[in-house]
PDB file of N, CA, C and O in Angstrom, chain B, residues numbered from 101:
ATOM      1  N   MET B 101       1.647  12.001 -22.755  1.00  0.00           N
ATOM      2  CA  MET B 101       1.115  12.559 -21.492  1.00  0.00           C
ATOM      3  C   MET B 101      -0.397  12.675 -21.578  1.00  0.00           C
ATOM      4  O   MET B 101      -0.940  13.737 -21.881  1.00  0.00           O
ATOM      5  N   ASN B 102      -1.057  11.576 -21.310  1.00  0.00           N
ATOM      6  CA  ASN B 102      -2.518  11.577 -21.379  1.00  0.00           C
ATOM      7  C   ASN B 102      -3.141  11.810 -20.005  1.00  0.00           C
ATOM      8  O   ASN B 102      -4.349  12.005 -19.868  1.00  0.00           O
ATOM      9  N   ARG B 103      -2.267  11.782 -18.988  1.00  0.00           N
ATOM     10  CA  ARG B 103      -2.794  11.975 -17.632  1.00  0.00           C
ATOM     11  C   ARG B 103      -2.180  13.226 -17.009  1.00  0.00           C
ATOM     12  O   ARG B 103      -1.072  13.176 -16.476  1.00  0.00           O
ATOM     13  N   PRO B 104      -2.895  14.341 -17.075  1.00  0.00           N
ATOM     14  CA  PRO B 104      -2.411  15.598 -16.498  1.00  0.00           C
ATOM     15  C   PRO B 104      -2.365  15.523 -14.974  1.00  0.00           C
ATOM     16  O   PRO B 104      -1.602  16.243 -14.330  1.00  0.00           O
ATOM     17  N   SER B 105      -3.182  14.653 -14.412  1.00  0.00           N
ATOM     18  CA  SER B 105      -3.230  14.517 -12.956  1.00  0.00           C
ATOM     19  C   SER B 105      -1.874  14.041 -12.431  1.00  0.00           C
ATOM     20  O   SER B 105      -1.447  14.416 -11.339  1.00  0.00           O
ATOM     21  N   LEU B 106      -1.215  13.216 -13.227  1.00  0.00           N
ATOM     22  CA  LEU B 106       0.096  12.706 -12.822  1.00  0.00           C
ATOM     23  C   LEU B 106       1.090  13.862 -12.724  1.00  0.00           C
ATOM     24  O   LEU B 106       1.881  13.936 -11.785  1.00  0.00           O
ATOM     25  N   SER B 107       1.039  14.747 -13.692  1.00  0.00           N
ATOM     26  CA  SER B 107       1.932  15.910 -13.693  1.00  0.00           C
ATOM     27  C   SER B 107       1.655  16.782 -12.471  1.00  0.00           C
ATOM     28  O   SER B 107       2.573  17.310 -11.843  1.00  0.00           O
ATOM     29  N   LEU B 108       0.394  16.918 -12.154  1.00  0.00           N
ATOM     30  CA  LEU B 108       0.001  17.715 -11.005  1.00  0.00           C
ATOM     31  C   LEU B 108       0.549  17.114  -9.720  1.00  0.00           C
ATOM     32  O   LEU B 108       1.027  17.828  -8.838  1.00  0.00           O
ATOM     33  N   LEU B 109       0.474  15.793  -9.630  1.00  0.00           N
ATOM     34  CA  LEU B 109       0.973  15.099  -8.447  1.00  0.00           C
ATOM     35  C   LEU B 109       2.468  15.305  -8.290  1.00  0.00           C
ATOM     36  O   LEU B 109       2.954  15.552  -7.186  1.00  0.00           O
ATOM     37  N   ILE B 110       3.185  15.206  -9.373  1.00  0.00           N
ATOM     38  CA  ILE B 110       4.636  15.406  -9.340  1.00  0.00           C
ATOM     39  C   ILE B 110       4.957  16.839  -8.929  1.00  0.00           C
ATOM     40  O   ILE B 110       5.888  17.084  -8.162  1.00  0.00           O
ATOM     41  N   LEU B 111       4.190  17.761  -9.438  1.00  0.00           N
ATOM     42  CA  LEU B 111       4.409  19.166  -9.102  1.00  0.00           C
ATOM     43  C   LEU B 111       4.178  19.393  -7.608  1.00  0.00           C
ATOM     44  O   LEU B 111       4.923  20.122  -6.954  1.00  0.00           O
ATOM     45  N   LEU B 112       3.150  18.764  -7.094  1.00  0.00           N
ATOM     46  CA  LEU B 112       2.839  18.882  -5.675  1.00  0.00           C
ATOM     47  C   LEU B 112       3.964  18.311  -4.825  1.00  0.00           C
ATOM     48  O   LEU B 112       4.349  18.885  -3.806  1.00  0.00           O
ATOM     49  N   LEU B 113       4.481  17.175  -5.264  1.00  0.00           N
ATOM     50  CA  LEU B 113       5.584  16.541  -4.541  1.00  0.00           C
ATOM     51  C   LEU B 113       6.834  17.399  -4.598  1.00  0.00           C
ATOM     52  O   LEU B 113       7.595  17.465  -3.633  1.00  0.00           O
ATOM     53  N   ALA B 114       7.044  18.054  -5.725  1.00  0.00           N
ATOM     54  CA  ALA B 114       8.228  18.895  -5.894  1.00  0.00           C
ATOM     55  C   ALA B 114       8.152  20.123  -4.992  1.00  0.00           C
ATOM     56  O   ALA B 114       9.175  20.621  -4.522  1.00  0.00           O
ATOM     57  N   THR B 115       6.950  20.601  -4.758  1.00  0.00           N
ATOM     58  CA  THR B 115       6.785  21.793  -3.922  1.00  0.00           C
ATOM     59  C   THR B 115       7.013  21.473  -2.453  1.00  0.00           C
ATOM     60  O   THR B 115       7.361  22.348  -1.661  1.00  0.00           O
ATOM     61  N   LEU B 116       6.815  20.219  -2.102  1.00  0.00           N
ATOM     62  CA  LEU B 116       6.982  19.829  -0.695  1.00  0.00           C
ATOM     63  C   LEU B 116       8.439  19.859  -0.270  1.00  0.00           C
ATOM     64  O   LEU B 116       8.752  19.558   0.881  1.00  0.00           O
TER      65      LEU B 116
END
């Protein structure tokens, strides 16, 4: 997991 931004994006999508 070198890209934390990807995790953030997934989290954002999950909240939607």
